[in-house]
Each structure stands twice: as structure tokens, then as C-alpha cells.
Backbone as a chain_set.jsonl record, in Angstrom:
{"seq": "MALAANSGSGPTEFYEEIEPFCRWQRFEEIDILEVHLPQGSKKQHLKIQVNSLGILTITGECPVDQTKAVRFRKELKVAKNCKRNEIRAKFSRGILHVTMPKSNPQAHTESLKARISQTLSLKPNGSSKPAEETSTSRGSSQFYSRFSTLRQRLWNKTAVEGVAAAVVAAVAIFGVVKAYEYFTASPL", "coords": {"N": [[217.019, -13.92, 70.938], [215.964, -11.492, 68.726], [213.572, -10.117, 66.887], [213.309, -7.183, 64.535], [212.679, -4.412, 62.88], [214.377, -2.607, 60.044], [213.985, 0.548, 59.109], [215.099, 1.98, 57.102], [216.407, 3.744, 53.973], [215.419, 2.195, 51.712], [212.845, -0.514, 51.208], [210.824, -1.856, 53.545], [213.258, -3.639, 56.095], [213.401, -6.799, 57.968], [215.235, -7.949, 60.887], [217.055, -10.646, 62.237], [218.241, -11.411, 65.564], [221.066, -12.857, 66.542], [223.041, -15.423, 68.576], [226.201, -16.34, 68.056], [227.54, -20.106, 68.155], [230.304, -20.659, 69.811], [233.704, -22.001, 69.693], [236.324, -22.598, 71.537], [240.06, -23.804, 70.464], [242.936, -24.172, 72.397], [246.067, -23.934, 72.265], [249.708, -24.471, 73.266], [251.25, -22.496, 71.607], [249.265, -21.228, 70.226], [246.057, -20.055, 69.977], [242.736, -21.166, 68.749], [239.763, -19.798, 67.566], [237.186, -20.864, 67.024], [233.983, -20.156, 65.102], [230.866, -20.422, 64.293], [229.075, -19.6, 62.127], [225.528, -18.337, 60.775], [223.756, -20.208, 58.271], [224.141, -19.235, 54.965], [226.214, -17.558, 54.977], [228.691, -15.066, 54.171], [231.826, -14.515, 53.174], [232.221, -11.564, 52.724], [230.306, -10.607, 54.386], [231.104, -10.431, 56.773], [232.7, -8.675, 59.552], [235.737, -7.922, 61.332], [237.247, -7.08, 63.953], [239.935, -5.627, 66.186], [240.211, -3.569, 69.186], [241.755, -1.233, 70.782], [241.832, -1.784, 73.61], [242.233, -4.572, 73.313], [240.164, -6.164, 72.849], [238.061, -8.548, 70.916], [235.729, -8.203, 68.452], [233.887, -9.541, 66.214], [231.37, -8.721, 63.982], [228.65, -9.107, 61.882], [226.157, -9.684, 59.001], [223.533, -11.524, 57.455], [221.757, -11.674, 54.475], [218.418, -13.512, 54.809], [216.207, -13.654, 53.253], [214.681, -11.605, 50.773], [213.266, -9.705, 52.561], [213.953, -10.466, 54.91], [216.87, -10.839, 57.345], [219.995, -11.95, 59.284], [221.533, -10.825, 61.867], [224.848, -10.755, 63.8], [226.51, -10.401, 66.444], [229.512, -10.587, 68.527], [232.054, -10.736, 71.244], [234.894, -10.705, 72.425], [237.483, -10.691, 74.446], [241.021, -10.777, 74.343], [243.847, -12.742, 74.672], [246.582, -11.678, 76.623], [249.025, -12.366, 76.153], [248.533, -12.389, 73.643], [249.739, -12.24, 70.313], [249.017, -9.279, 68.852], [248.743, -7.957, 66.292], [249.175, -10.126, 64.705], [246.765, -11.522, 64.574], [244.788, -13.664, 62.767], [242.123, -14.498, 60.576], [239.905, -17.139, 58.598], [237.792, -18.078, 56.835], [235.442, -20.314, 55.904], [232.978, -23.122, 55.071], [231.243, -22.451, 56.113], [232.309, -21.929, 59.04], [233.975, -19.951, 60.979], [237.279, -19.35, 61.476], [239.346, -18.288, 63.671], [242.554, -17.157, 64.234], [245.084, -16.74, 66.68], [247.938, -16.307, 67.65], [250.75, -16.356, 70.377], [252.607, -14.703, 71.908], [256.15, -15.886, 72.908], [255.23, -18.692, 74.277], [256.728, -20.007, 76.03], [258.394, -18.568, 77.321], [256.414, -17.168, 78.926], [255.166, -18.966, 80.282], [257.411, -20.36, 82.384], [258.337, -17.539, 83.319], [255.483, -17.078, 84.823], [256.168, -19.737, 86.432], [258.028, -18.83, 87.862], [257.047, -16.628, 89.799], [254.734, -18.119, 90.957], [256.466, -20.323, 92.181], [257.954, -18.798, 93.912], [255.799, -17.054, 95.39], [254.789, -19.686, 96.61], [256.892, -20.393, 98.448], [256.721, -18.519, 100.597], [255.855, -17.911, 103.485], [252.376, -17.307, 105.062], [252.8, -14.919, 106.56], [254.601, -13.283, 105.723], [257.529, -13.912, 105.301], [260.65, -14.682, 104.441], [261.321, -17.857, 104.881], [260.271, -20.891, 104.487], [257.475, -22.196, 105.419], [257.264, -24.914, 105.953], [259.591, -24.944, 107.868], [259.088, -23.005, 109.72], [256.928, -23.402, 111.145], [255.346, -24.505, 114.152], [254.093, -26.721, 115.019], [253.096, -30.27, 114.042], [250.773, -29.884, 112.96], [249.732, -27.579, 111.996], [252.294, -27.547, 109.849], [251.028, -29.524, 107.992], [248.919, -28.361, 107.469], [249.623, -26.012, 105.969], [251.644, -27.312, 103.802], [249.243, -28.095, 102.492], [247.699, -27.021, 101.804], [249.345, -24.888, 99.904], [249.74, -27.258, 97.649], [247.592, -26.61, 97.207], [246.922, -24.143, 96.241], [248.695, -24.47, 94.181], [247.17, -26.278, 92.917], [244.876, -24.413, 91.886], [246.276, -22.266, 90.272], [247.249, -23.558, 87.732], [244.779, -23.712, 86.634], [241.755, -22.513, 84.406], [240.34, -18.788, 84.191], [237.495, -18.924, 84.911], [237.711, -21.512, 86.612], [239.305, -21.405, 88.144], [238.449, -19.16, 89.998], [236.031, -20.929, 91.053], [237.059, -23.125, 91.991], [238.455, -21.285, 93.957], [236.502, -20.66, 95.514], [235.538, -22.784, 96.8], [237.377, -23.49, 98.0], [238.081, -21.63, 99.85], [235.529, -21.671, 101.241], [235.546, -24.503, 102.536], [238.209, -24.043, 104.11], [236.904, -22.057, 105.833], [235.05, -23.835, 107.044], [236.317, -25.766, 108.114], [237.982, -24.204, 110.086], [235.7, -23.457, 111.871], [235.149, -25.87, 112.497], [237.201, -26.451, 114.172], [237.323, -24.644, 116.048], [234.509, -25.256, 117.063], [235.093, -27.882, 118.023], [237.492, -27.287, 120.015], [236.26, -25.533, 121.744], [234.262, -27.238, 123.152], [233.348, -28.762, 126.707], [235.604, -31.511, 127.37]], "CA": [[216.825, -13.567, 69.347], [214.806, -10.874, 68.617], [213.22, -9.662, 65.619], [213.887, -6.198, 64.9], [212.541, -3.696, 61.382], [214.904, -1.433, 59.952], [213.305, 1.956, 58.574], [216.14, 2.768, 56.142], [215.485, 4.631, 52.295], [214.743, 0.766, 50.97], [211.806, -1.358, 51.971], [211.072, -2.123, 55.652], [213.968, -5.243, 56.674], [213.393, -7.644, 59.386], [216.319, -9.189, 61.167], [217.001, -11.478, 63.688], [219.626, -10.899, 66.3], [221.412, -14.593, 67.096], [224.591, -15.759, 69.316], [226.442, -17.433, 66.875], [228.102, -20.85, 68.857], [232.046, -20.697, 69.351], [234.517, -23.181, 70.242], [238.277, -22.375, 71.163], [240.824, -24.289, 70.729], [244.036, -23.594, 73.094], [247.467, -24.545, 72.299], [250.748, -23.739, 73.724], [251.756, -21.437, 71.117], [248.31, -20.186, 69.653], [244.727, -20.372, 70.022], [242.041, -20.934, 67.651], [238.927, -19.674, 67.451], [235.741, -21.296, 65.821], [233.015, -19.408, 64.959], [229.94, -21.065, 63.571], [227.975, -18.682, 61.244], [224.379, -18.938, 59.551], [224.122, -20.741, 56.702], [224.182, -18.476, 53.627], [227.23, -16.014, 55.137], [229.964, -15.093, 52.948], [233.0, -13.167, 53.553], [231.881, -9.904, 52.789], [229.182, -10.382, 55.384], [231.895, -10.216, 57.912], [233.841, -7.926, 59.886], [236.288, -8.567, 62.629], [238.087, -6.097, 64.421], [240.547, -5.677, 67.665], [240.641, -2.637, 69.355], [243.407, -0.965, 71.353], [241.712, -2.462, 74.898], [242.313, -6.057, 73.438], [238.659, -6.823, 72.949], [237.816, -9.106, 69.591], [234.354, -8.017, 68.02], [233.129, -9.787, 65.326], [230.179, -8.777, 63.573], [228.015, -9.364, 60.838], [224.744, -9.573, 58.894], [223.576, -12.489, 56.51], [220.592, -11.779, 54.082], [217.572, -15.156, 54.765], [215.464, -13.385, 51.633], [214.325, -10.138, 50.131], [212.452, -8.886, 53.582], [214.384, -10.957, 56.269], [218.16, -11.002, 57.743], [220.04, -12.232, 60.148], [222.738, -10.164, 62.478], [224.913, -11.398, 64.938], [227.586, -10.072, 67.064], [230.192, -11.344, 69.216], [233.062, -9.699, 71.322], [235.692, -11.142, 73.474], [238.691, -10.724, 75.476], [242.191, -11.425, 73.657], [245.246, -12.966, 76.046], [247.086, -10.448, 77.291], [250.129, -12.774, 75.625], [248.54, -12.632, 71.894], [250.183, -10.915, 69.369], [247.706, -8.606, 68.516], [248.965, -7.67, 64.862], [249.131, -11.133, 63.69], [245.648, -12.384, 64.241], [244.159, -13.645, 61.154], [240.899, -15.626, 60.253], [239.612, -17.806, 57.627], [236.187, -17.854, 56.117], [235.256, -21.354, 55.123], [232.187, -24.006, 55.299], [230.109, -21.53, 57.234], [232.789, -21.781, 60.065], [235.093, -18.384, 60.722], [238.424, -19.757, 62.237], [240.629, -16.872, 64.116], [244.13, -17.614, 64.845], [245.747, -15.906, 67.621], [249.809, -16.488, 68.262], [250.859, -15.839, 71.197], [254.123, -14.483, 72.176], [256.936, -16.861, 73.307], [254.398, -19.113, 75.647], [257.733, -20.618, 76.628], [258.724, -17.42, 78.419], [255.712, -16.349, 79.738], [255.46, -19.853, 81.244], [258.245, -19.95, 82.698], [257.956, -16.149, 84.537], [254.633, -18.032, 86.397], [256.161, -20.742, 87.563], [259.008, -18.487, 88.93], [256.213, -16.305, 89.997], [254.34, -19.137, 91.859], [257.279, -21.054, 93.478], [258.547, -17.643, 94.768], [254.375, -17.667, 96.11], [254.714, -20.48, 97.729], [258.121, -20.427, 99.375], [256.888, -17.624, 101.645], [254.98, -17.869, 104.897], [251.55, -16.252, 104.901], [253.205, -13.514, 106.761], [255.761, -12.397, 104.403], [258.593, -14.191, 105.835], [261.241, -16.006, 103.505], [261.764, -19.486, 105.434], [259.2, -22.19, 104.007], [256.45, -22.452, 106.678], [257.261, -26.248, 107.363], [260.5, -24.635, 108.882], [259.062, -21.996, 110.949], [256.001, -23.78, 112.03], [255.985, -24.834, 115.457], [253.117, -27.666, 115.316], [253.015, -30.577, 113.204], [249.401, -29.908, 112.159], [250.007, -26.318, 110.692], [252.995, -27.803, 108.581], [250.523, -30.408, 107.003], [247.891, -27.123, 106.512], [250.778, -25.12, 105.2], [251.687, -28.039, 102.919], [248.218, -28.907, 101.744], [247.169, -25.386, 100.981], [250.71, -24.94, 98.852], [249.337, -28.002, 96.866], [245.535, -26.542, 96.334], [246.875, -22.966, 95.645], [249.512, -25.172, 92.705], [246.216, -26.727, 91.37], [244.737, -22.772, 91.367], [247.188, -21.332, 88.733], [247.022, -24.195, 86.302], [242.863, -23.608, 86.287], [241.354, -21.027, 83.704], [240.153, -17.717, 85.513], [236.337, -19.213, 85.616], [237.571, -22.637, 87.155], [240.114, -21.109, 89.062], [237.59, -18.402, 90.515], [235.009, -21.592, 91.477], [237.811, -23.503, 93.145], [239.365, -20.306, 95.39], [235.209, -20.453, 96.896], [235.125, -24.061, 97.183], [238.712, -23.723, 99.285], [237.683, -20.631, 100.796], [234.302, -22.279, 102.839], [236.519, -25.689, 103.197], [238.909, -23.76, 105.023], [236.233, -21.764, 106.927], [234.478, -25.321, 107.724], [237.716, -26.299, 108.983], [238.169, -23.607, 111.343], [234.608, -23.372, 112.74], [234.825, -27.075, 113.598], [238.02, -26.673, 115.036], [236.5, -23.706, 117.406], [233.475, -26.241, 118.264], [235.621, -28.45, 119.448], [237.917, -26.686, 121.284], [235.281, -24.902, 122.67], [233.674, -28.109, 123.967], [234.452, -29.968, 127.099], [234.91, -33.345, 127.251]], "C": [[215.707, -12.527, 69.766], [214.743, -10.77, 66.943], [213.105, -7.731, 65.388], [213.357, -5.493, 63.293], [213.728, -2.667, 61.072], [214.309, -0.484, 59.119], [214.433, 2.647, 57.953], [215.374, 3.218, 54.661], [214.867, 3.303, 51.837], [213.38, 0.445, 51.815], [212.297, -1.941, 53.285], [211.814, -3.931, 55.779], [213.634, -5.804, 58.148], [214.561, -7.931, 59.458], [215.692, -9.22, 62.291], [218.136, -11.743, 64.289], [220.071, -12.482, 66.842], [222.935, -14.317, 67.458], [224.925, -16.421, 68.517], [227.562, -18.743, 68.358], [229.815, -20.879, 68.406], [232.209, -21.469, 70.288], [235.946, -22.605, 69.969], [238.818, -23.496, 71.361], [242.357, -24.303, 71.355], [244.932, -24.804, 72.931], [248.653, -23.957, 73.104], [251.028, -22.306, 73.028], [250.56, -20.432, 70.135], [247.241, -21.062, 69.757], [243.744, -20.056, 68.953], [240.832, -20.804, 67.831], [237.715, -19.821, 66.614], [234.813, -20.937, 65.718], [231.823, -19.808, 64.089], [228.756, -19.999, 63.158], [226.83, -19.365, 60.714], [224.467, -19.365, 58.667], [223.791, -19.495, 55.538], [225.545, -17.496, 54.146], [228.322, -16.593, 54.242], [230.597, -14.163, 53.843], [232.825, -11.568, 53.463], [231.033, -9.544, 53.634], [229.805, -9.816, 57.001], [232.667, -9.287, 58.371], [234.177, -8.11, 61.109], [237.208, -7.595, 62.458], [238.629, -6.274, 65.703], [241.112, -4.749, 67.882], [241.952, -2.33, 70.912], [242.798, -1.553, 73.263], [241.881, -4.008, 74.803], [240.505, -7.069, 73.085], [238.34, -7.233, 71.184], [236.55, -8.83, 68.962], [234.221, -8.457, 66.454], [231.687, -9.625, 65.226], [229.949, -9.018, 61.88], [226.672, -9.766, 60.353], [224.984, -10.582, 57.265], [221.693, -12.669, 56.132], [219.586, -13.665, 53.82], [216.896, -15.12, 53.44], [215.408, -11.931, 51.603], [214.217, -9.221, 51.648], [212.957, -9.009, 55.128], [216.265, -10.731, 56.453], [218.274, -11.668, 59.066], [221.216, -11.69, 60.883], [223.139, -10.811, 63.837], [226.361, -10.472, 65.26], [228.383, -10.501, 68.219], [231.744, -10.526, 69.918], [233.971, -10.916, 73.013], [236.973, -10.551, 73.13], [239.485, -11.02, 74.752], [242.841, -11.482, 74.949], [245.672, -11.88, 75.829], [248.296, -10.655, 76.372], [249.877, -13.346, 74.212], [249.494, -11.854, 71.072], [249.118, -10.448, 68.472], [247.916, -8.43, 66.906], [248.911, -8.989, 64.43], [247.516, -11.867, 63.811], [245.394, -12.475, 63.227], [242.596, -14.661, 61.435], [240.72, -15.595, 58.655], [238.328, -18.251, 57.712], [236.002, -19.333, 55.409], [233.905, -22.68, 55.603], [231.287, -23.404, 56.175], [230.567, -21.486, 58.956], [234.065, -20.456, 60.069], [236.566, -19.211, 61.956], [239.319, -18.399, 62.63], [241.468, -17.221, 64.69], [244.952, -16.853, 65.749], [246.708, -16.296, 67.778], [249.909, -15.799, 69.481], [252.638, -15.984, 71.037], [254.868, -14.893, 73.056], [256.35, -17.395, 74.745], [255.517, -19.768, 76.776], [257.978, -19.63, 77.803], [258.067, -17.071, 79.636], [255.584, -17.505, 80.579], [256.23, -20.554, 82.385], [258.568, -18.396, 84.011], [256.722, -16.661, 85.661], [254.901, -18.786, 86.863], [257.199, -20.292, 88.258], [257.982, -18.162, 90.11], [255.587, -17.432, 91.436], [255.361, -19.726, 92.767], [258.016, -19.739, 94.879], [257.211, -17.571, 95.985], [254.605, -18.206, 97.541], [255.706, -20.875, 98.64], [257.919, -19.437, 100.244], [255.31, -17.896, 102.406], [253.904, -16.842, 104.568], [252.053, -15.057, 105.638], [253.887, -12.59, 106.256], [257.096, -12.832, 104.866], [259.581, -15.286, 104.72], [261.471, -16.883, 103.681], [260.395, -19.592, 104.969], [258.609, -22.211, 105.008], [256.687, -23.615, 106.875], [258.189, -25.948, 108.026], [259.849, -23.893, 110.065], [257.708, -22.52, 111.664], [255.978, -24.721, 113.241], [254.879, -25.948, 115.886], [252.955, -28.593, 113.988], [251.426, -30.3, 112.215], [249.791, -28.598, 111.302], [251.257, -26.113, 109.712], [252.009, -28.154, 107.833], [249.379, -28.89, 106.471], [248.697, -26.815, 105.69], [250.98, -25.792, 103.782], [250.747, -28.332, 101.489], [247.809, -27.694, 100.884], [248.291, -25.087, 99.968], [249.951, -25.964, 97.77], [248.114, -27.134, 96.148], [246.093, -24.989, 95.859], [247.724, -23.458, 93.793], [248.012, -24.95, 91.484], [245.591, -25.222, 91.047], [245.205, -22.541, 90.41], [246.905, -22.315, 88.326], [245.541, -24.441, 85.731], [242.795, -22.425, 85.024], [240.625, -20.249, 84.718], [238.798, -18.469, 85.984], [236.349, -20.554, 87.03], [238.286, -22.149, 88.213], [239.152, -19.695, 90.778], [236.467, -19.421, 91.785], [235.54, -22.028, 92.374], [238.196, -22.999, 94.679], [237.38, -20.401, 96.264], [235.066, -21.524, 97.312], [236.03, -24.123, 98.596], [238.161, -22.845, 100.372], [236.292, -21.506, 101.971], [234.873, -23.427, 102.901], [237.862, -25.189, 104.005], [238.447, -22.934, 106.243], [235.606, -22.727, 107.743], [235.578, -25.81, 108.504], [237.803, -25.498, 110.256], [237.07, -23.541, 112.399], [234.776, -24.478, 113.35], [235.588, -27.399, 114.578], [237.611, -25.697, 116.263], [235.763, -24.512, 118.258], [234.129, -26.962, 118.905], [236.489, -28.397, 120.407], [237.491, -26.071, 122.33], [234.497, -25.573, 123.945], [234.042, -28.787, 125.096], [234.41, -31.166, 126.946], [235.766, -33.431, 128.479]], "O": [[214.884, -12.58, 70.68], [215.522, -11.166, 66.076], [212.745, -7.115, 66.39], [213.736, -6.217, 62.372], [213.989, -1.872, 61.975], [214.091, -1.032, 58.039], [214.702, 3.81, 58.256], [214.193, 3.083, 54.34], [213.668, 3.369, 51.566], [212.985, 1.03, 52.824], [213.346, -2.289, 53.826], [211.234, -5.008, 55.634], [213.657, -5.186, 59.212], [215.189, -8.198, 58.433], [214.805, -8.688, 62.959], [219.052, -12.282, 63.669], [219.294, -13.143, 67.532], [223.742, -13.506, 67.005], [224.127, -17.232, 68.049], [228.161, -18.227, 69.302], [230.38, -21.027, 67.323], [231.53, -21.741, 71.278], [236.538, -22.285, 68.938], [238.379, -24.276, 72.207], [243.136, -24.519, 70.427], [244.804, -25.995, 73.214], [248.455, -22.853, 73.611], [251.043, -21.234, 73.631], [250.78, -19.371, 69.551], [247.244, -22.291, 69.69], [243.768, -19.001, 68.318], [240.405, -21.811, 68.396], [237.338, -19.065, 65.718], [234.193, -21.532, 66.599], [231.93, -19.375, 62.942], [227.76, -19.71, 63.821], [226.837, -20.521, 60.291], [225.389, -18.97, 57.954], [222.71, -18.951, 55.766], [225.749, -16.554, 53.379], [228.699, -17.684, 53.814], [230.237, -13.418, 54.754], [233.319, -10.665, 54.139], [230.823, -8.345, 53.821], [229.303, -9.164, 57.917], [233.511, -8.922, 57.552], [233.367, -8.399, 61.989], [237.814, -7.238, 61.447], [237.997, -6.999, 66.471], [242.193, -4.5, 67.35], [242.635, -3.045, 71.645], [243.718, -1.631, 74.078], [241.755, -4.729, 75.793], [240.089, -8.226, 73.146], [238.381, -6.362, 70.315], [236.088, -9.97, 69.018], [234.476, -7.64, 65.568], [230.871, -10.125, 66.0], [230.774, -9.081, 60.968], [225.926, -10.22, 61.221], [225.865, -10.553, 56.406], [220.785, -13.227, 56.746], [219.883, -14.598, 53.075], [216.874, -16.054, 52.638], [216.045, -11.191, 52.353], [214.932, -8.241, 51.859], [212.714, -8.309, 56.111], [216.845, -10.424, 55.411], [217.349, -11.952, 59.827], [222.22, -12.228, 60.417], [222.39, -11.25, 64.709], [227.089, -9.984, 64.395], [227.62, -10.874, 69.11], [232.445, -9.826, 69.187], [233.614, -11.499, 74.037], [237.428, -10.102, 72.078], [238.964, -11.838, 73.994], [242.671, -10.78, 75.946], [245.259, -11.115, 74.958], [248.77, -9.68, 75.788], [250.488, -14.253, 73.647], [249.903, -10.752, 71.438], [248.513, -11.067, 67.597], [246.985, -8.911, 66.26], [248.377, -8.943, 63.322], [247.237, -12.775, 63.028], [245.633, -11.538, 62.466], [242.273, -15.33, 62.416], [241.047, -14.771, 57.8], [237.875, -18.794, 58.72], [236.478, -19.441, 54.279], [234.109, -23.131, 56.731], [230.613, -24.07, 56.96], [229.818, -21.204, 59.891], [234.863, -20.227, 59.16], [236.424, -19.452, 63.155], [239.853, -17.659, 61.804], [241.27, -17.682, 65.814], [245.704, -16.142, 65.082], [246.427, -17.276, 68.468], [249.269, -14.769, 69.692], [253.455, -16.733, 70.501], [254.591, -14.489, 74.186], [256.634, -16.981, 75.869], [255.306, -19.979, 77.97], [257.786, -19.881, 78.993], [258.495, -16.804, 80.758], [255.864, -17.261, 81.752], [255.652, -21.253, 83.217], [258.911, -18.421, 85.193], [256.837, -16.68, 86.886], [254.25, -19.071, 87.868], [257.566, -20.965, 89.221], [257.855, -18.879, 91.103], [255.997, -17.426, 92.596], [255.207, -19.672, 93.987], [258.354, -19.803, 96.061], [257.386, -17.895, 97.16], [254.637, -17.799, 98.703], [255.436, -21.639, 99.567], [258.934, -19.223, 100.907], [254.157, -18.017, 101.991], [254.158, -15.783, 103.995], [251.587, -14.012, 105.184], [253.792, -11.364, 106.33], [257.924, -11.924, 104.795], [259.235, -16.402, 104.334], [262.034, -17.379, 102.706], [259.541, -18.706, 105.004], [259.427, -22.265, 105.926], [256.439, -23.907, 108.045], [258.117, -26.513, 109.117], [260.091, -24.186, 111.236], [257.433, -22.035, 112.761], [256.676, -25.733, 113.194], [254.737, -26.109, 117.098], [252.722, -28.025, 112.921], [251.218, -30.542, 111.026], [250.103, -28.635, 110.112], [251.444, -25.127, 109.0], [251.772, -27.387, 106.9], [249.176, -28.55, 105.306], [248.6, -27.302, 104.563], [250.659, -25.206, 102.748], [251.005, -28.589, 100.313], [247.663, -27.533, 99.672], [247.77, -25.079, 98.853], [249.468, -25.305, 96.849], [247.814, -27.035, 94.958], [245.481, -24.635, 94.85], [247.457, -22.998, 92.683], [247.724, -24.356, 90.445], [245.812, -24.809, 89.909], [244.473, -22.594, 89.422], [245.683, -22.304, 88.472], [245.198, -25.102, 84.751], [243.694, -21.614, 84.803], [240.294, -20.696, 85.816], [238.704, -18.725, 87.184], [235.567, -20.667, 87.974], [237.879, -22.48, 89.327], [239.34, -19.591, 91.99], [236.144, -19.028, 92.906], [235.147, -21.795, 93.517], [238.272, -23.53, 95.787], [237.204, -20.196, 97.465], [234.408, -21.563, 98.351], [235.734, -24.53, 99.72], [237.854, -23.204, 101.509], [236.332, -21.764, 103.174], [234.598, -23.635, 104.082], [238.542, -26.07, 104.531], [239.047, -22.89, 107.318], [235.557, -22.596, 108.966], [235.423, -26.251, 109.643], [237.71, -26.035, 111.36], [237.337, -23.559, 113.601], [234.656, -24.497, 114.575], [235.326, -28.136, 115.529], [237.628, -26.139, 117.412], [235.907, -24.683, 119.468], [234.066, -26.992, 120.134], [236.495, -29.1, 121.417], [237.979, -25.978, 123.457], [234.183, -25.113, 125.043], [235.014, -29.523, 124.928], [233.488, -31.855, 126.509], [235.857, -34.492, 129.096]]}, "num_chains": 1, "name": "protein.A"}
């Protein structure tokens, strides 16, 4: 929150910069962004743009009284499978609803599943034989099986959840490797 003065040609106007609360509703064929705007906001106070890089920018200014206004700016990356030319916005009861239709979600999902299954059927060294068929010990086949299951779960998460899960998985694998090295190095 910042207070600033606008020294334009008229009287000095103070404004407060805020970050509006946003909520996503994600569906297979459409994403809806709800932006909760300050009380007193009107349609003519809003400006919505999507640039060539796929950044959705929502800006606005709402007068509070004759000397004070509230300003906000929200920038979001639009999904790659979003139909940018069909993005629509509706303002009702202080909430801006931005609808973003997706391009053929079924085809996108099927291509993603095909890439995942192709990746999971490859051994880490790149051979086309499944890991279970080429592994020489039972322990390594269980490792590849569990690792593949973990990889499948990671693909179904959002980007932030996926990164967090990948970090946890990497730390877990590192711990298993260190434990293995410790137990194989200790004389029994």
C-alpha cells in the first residue's frame, strides 16, 4: 500500500495503490479469473489488455473522494492453450469476471498424456526398452517403477506444486543414495 501525490494541472490528488484479491476457477474448457475491486469501482474506471507475450494486464483507478483515489494494477500470464482473441470480461457488483476459453482442451490433454507415456516408457539412458525389462536387479526395477509413478503424479500438478514436489523428490532420492552409500561402506 502506497500513498502518493499526483501533481497534475488540477488540485493535488492523493492515491493509494492496492493489490486486488484474485481467485481462479479452472475448468477443462475455460478459466475464469475473479478480481475483487474496491467499493465504488465502475466499468469506466477499468482497462484490460492482453499483450503479444500473453500477459493480461488489468488496471484501474477509483475515486474515494475529491482528493483521494485508489489505484490498482494486476498482471497475469495467460495459459498457452487460451484463445486470446476470445477473452471476455464482465463487471458486476464489484467483481470483475475475466473468462478465458481454452483451445480444444481434449486434444491438448491427449497430446500431454502421449508425451508422458512416451517419457515413462524410456529408460533413463534413452533406450526404448522399458526400465523393468532391462534392469538387472529387483531393487532397481522397483526404483524405476516408483520413480515413474512419482513422475506421473508430478505431471498432474500445477507449476508451483510441481516444482515443490520435484524438490522434495530430489531431496528424497539424494537421501536414499546417501543411505545406500553409508550402509554399503560400513563393515558388517
